[in-house]
C-alpha positions as CSV (number, residue, x, y, z in Angstrom):
1,M,117.0,47.9,142.4
2,A,120.6,47.9,141.7
3,V,122.6,50.3,138.8
4,L,125.0,48.5,136.6
5,A,127.4,51.5,135.4
6,I,130.6,51.1,133.3
7,Q,133.6,53.7,132.9
8,T,135.2,52.0,129.2
9,R,136.7,53.0,126.4
10,A,134.0,52.7,122.9
11,L,134.7,53.3,119.4
12,V,131.2,55.3,118.3
13,L,130.5,53.1,114.9
14,R,127.2,54.5,114.2
15,A,124.9,57.6,115.7
16,H,121.5,58.1,114.8
17,P,119.0,60.8,115.7
18,L,116.4,60.2,117.9
19,R,113.1,62.2,118.9
20,E,114.1,66.2,119.1
21,S,117.1,66.1,120.3
22,D,118.4,62.7,121.7
23,R,120.9,60.4,119.3
24,L,121.4,56.9,120.1
25,V,124.6,56.0,119.3
26,E,126.0,52.0,118.5
27,L,129.7,51.6,120.3
28,F,131.7,48.4,120.3
29,T,133.1,48.8,123.5
30,R,136.6,47.6,125.4
31,E,134.8,45.8,128.5
32,C,130.8,44.9,126.7
33,G,131.5,44.2,123.1
34,L,129.3,46.1,121.1
35,L,126.1,47.6,122.5
36,R,123.5,50.9,121.9
37,A,123.1,53.7,124.0
38,V,121.0,56.6,124.5
39,G,122.8,59.9,124.4
40,A,120.0,62.4,125.8
41,S,119.8,65.5,124.8
42,V,123.5,65.3,123.1
43,R,122.4,67.2,119.6
44,E,121.2,70.2,121.4
45,A,124.5,73.1,120.9
46,R,124.6,73.4,124.4
47,S,125.7,69.4,124.9
48,K,128.9,68.9,125.9
49,L,128.6,65.4,124.9
50,R,127.5,66.3,121.5
51,F,130.7,66.1,120.1
52,A,132.3,63.1,121.8
53,L,129.2,61.0,120.7
54,E,130.3,61.5,116.2
55,P,131.0,58.2,114.6
56,F,134.4,57.6,114.0
57,S,135.5,58.6,117.1
58,L,137.2,56.5,119.7
59,I,136.5,57.9,123.2
60,D,135.7,57.3,127.4
61,V,132.2,56.9,128.2
62,T,130.4,55.9,131.3
63,L,127.3,54.0,130.9
64,V,124.5,53.3,133.2
65,R,122.1,50.4,132.2
66,G,118.4,51.1,133.2
67,R,115.2,49.4,131.7
68,G,116.8,47.6,129.5
69,V,118.9,50.3,127.7
70,W,122.2,51.7,128.2
71,R,122.4,55.3,128.7
72,V,125.2,57.6,128.2
73,R,126.4,59.5,131.7
74,G,129.4,61.0,130.5
75,A,131.9,60.9,127.5
76,S,135.1,62.7,126.1
77,A,137.2,61.9,123.1
78,E,140.3,60.4,122.8
79,L,140.4,60.7,119.3
80,S,138.1,62.2,116.0
81,L,139.2,60.0,112.9
82,Y,137.0,62.3,110.9
83,R,139.3,64.9,112.0
84,S,142.1,63.5,111.7
85,L,141.5,62.1,108.3
86,K,139.6,64.9,106.7
87,D,141.9,65.7,104.0
88,F,142.6,61.8,103.5
89,P,139.4,60.7,102.2
90,D,140.8,57.0,101.4
91,K,142.1,56.8,104.7
92,M,138.2,57.9,105.9
93,R,136.7,55.2,103.6
94,L,138.5,52.5,105.3
95,V,137.6,53.3,108.9
96,A,134.2,53.5,107.6
97,S,134.2,50.1,105.9
98,V,135.9,48.5,109.0
99,M,133.3,49.9,111.0
100,R,130.4,48.8,109.0
101,L,132.0,45.3,109.2
102,L,132.4,45.3,112.9
103,G,128.8,45.7,113.5
104,R,128.1,42.8,110.9
105,L,130.2,40.8,112.8
106,V,130.8,41.1,116.1
107,A,128.3,40.0,118.3
108,G,126.2,42.1,120.9
109,E,127.4,42.6,124.0
110,E,130.0,39.9,124.7
111,Q,133.5,41.3,125.6
112,N,136.3,41.1,123.3
113,T,139.1,42.8,123.9
114,P,141.9,41.5,122.0
115,L,139.6,42.4,119.2
116,F,139.1,46.2,120.3
117,D,142.7,46.5,121.0
118,T,143.6,45.5,117.4
119,I,141.4,47.8,116.2
120,V,142.2,50.7,117.8
121,D,145.9,50.2,117.3
122,A,145.4,50.3,113.8
123,F,143.3,53.1,114.3
124,T,145.9,55.0,116.4
125,L,148.8,54.3,113.2
126,L,146.3,55.4,110.6
127,P,146.4,59.1,110.5
128,D,150.3,59.0,110.7
129,L,151.3,56.8,108.8
130,P,152.4,57.5,105.1
131,L,150.8,55.1,102.1
132,E,150.7,54.6,99.0
133,L,146.8,53.7,97.9
134,E,148.1,49.7,97.5
135,E,149.5,50.4,100.5
136,L,146.5,51.7,102.5
137,K,144.6,48.8,100.5
138,A,146.9,46.1,102.1
139,F,146.3,47.9,105.4
140,E,142.7,47.3,105.3
141,S,143.1,43.8,104.2
142,I,145.1,42.6,106.9
143,L,143.1,44.5,109.7
144,V,140.7,42.3,108.5
145,L,141.9,39.6,108.4
146,R,143.1,40.1,111.6
147,V,139.2,41.0,112.9
148,F,138.3,37.5,111.2
149,S,141.2,35.7,112.8
150,E,139.8,37.7,116.6
151,L,136.3,36.1,115.8
152,G,137.2,32.7,115.7
153,Y,137.8,32.2,111.8
154,R,140.5,29.8,110.9
155,L,142.5,31.6,108.2
156,P,143.4,28.8,105.1
157,K,146.9,30.1,104.2
158,P,149.8,29.1,107.1
159,Q,151.9,32.0,105.6
160,W,149.4,34.6,106.4
161,Q,149.3,34.0,110.1
162,R,152.6,36.5,110.3
163,Y,150.7,39.1,109.2
164,L,148.0,38.4,112.3
165,T,150.3,40.1,115.1
166,G,152.5,43.0,115.5
167,V,152.8,47.1,114.2
168,L,151.1,47.4,111.3
169,E,153.8,49.1,109.3
170,R,154.5,50.4,105.9
171,G,157.0,47.3,105.5
172,L,154.4,44.7,106.6
173,C,151.8,46.7,103.8
174,R,154.0,46.7,101.2
175,E,154.9,42.9,101.6
176,F,151.1,42.0,101.8
177,I,150.3,43.6,98.5
178,P,150.9,40.6,96.1
179,D,148.4,38.1,98.8
180,R,146.0,40.9,98.9
181,P,143.8,39.5,95.9
182,A,143.5,35.8,97.9
183,A,142.3,37.5,100.8
184,V,140.1,40.0,99.7
185,K,138.3,36.7,97.6
186,L,138.4,34.4,100.7
187,V,137.1,37.4,102.9
188,N,134.2,37.9,100.3
189,E,133.2,34.2,100.5
190,V,133.2,34.1,104.3
191,L,130.5,37.0,104.3
192,A,128.4,35.0,101.8
193,Q,128.4,32.1,103.5
194,T,127.5,33.3,106.7
195,Q,125.1,35.9,104.6
196,L,126.5,38.7,107.0
């Protein structure tokens, strides 16, 4: 029987205790989309993987598929958003919100490299980006619109197209503030219609 092994970058969306010392992690990977994997013995104090498999981390991970379940064979943390944003609760809430949204909207093991890159680019910028509260809310709304766009949802306002590409920087966030209420309304309507 052939064993499927992959090495990829991934965002750790969630982690749940499993049995005595294992952890079930929900990963949004660059090559395979959304999947769940078991990290054996990662909750033990001696585990080298325990810190890499924390929620809100960007990691390099080696996964092996066996008997219908993915298993983590190796992982190293590239960026811990929890550690980077621990002093910025509003930014941490934004990350948690977007991670929850990904868990709801992304369909199983289906590759979506542009979506992964969009999220990683935004999260990599976030710790060092000086944003006021309204700019941060605009940042989140633009990022969510980009997620919707990458997943194939059509945006009703053509003028929003300019927010879907390029670097998510402070000036772009400022420009978007007047459009934010309409964007939030759209997102809530789409989520209600899709019952996600």
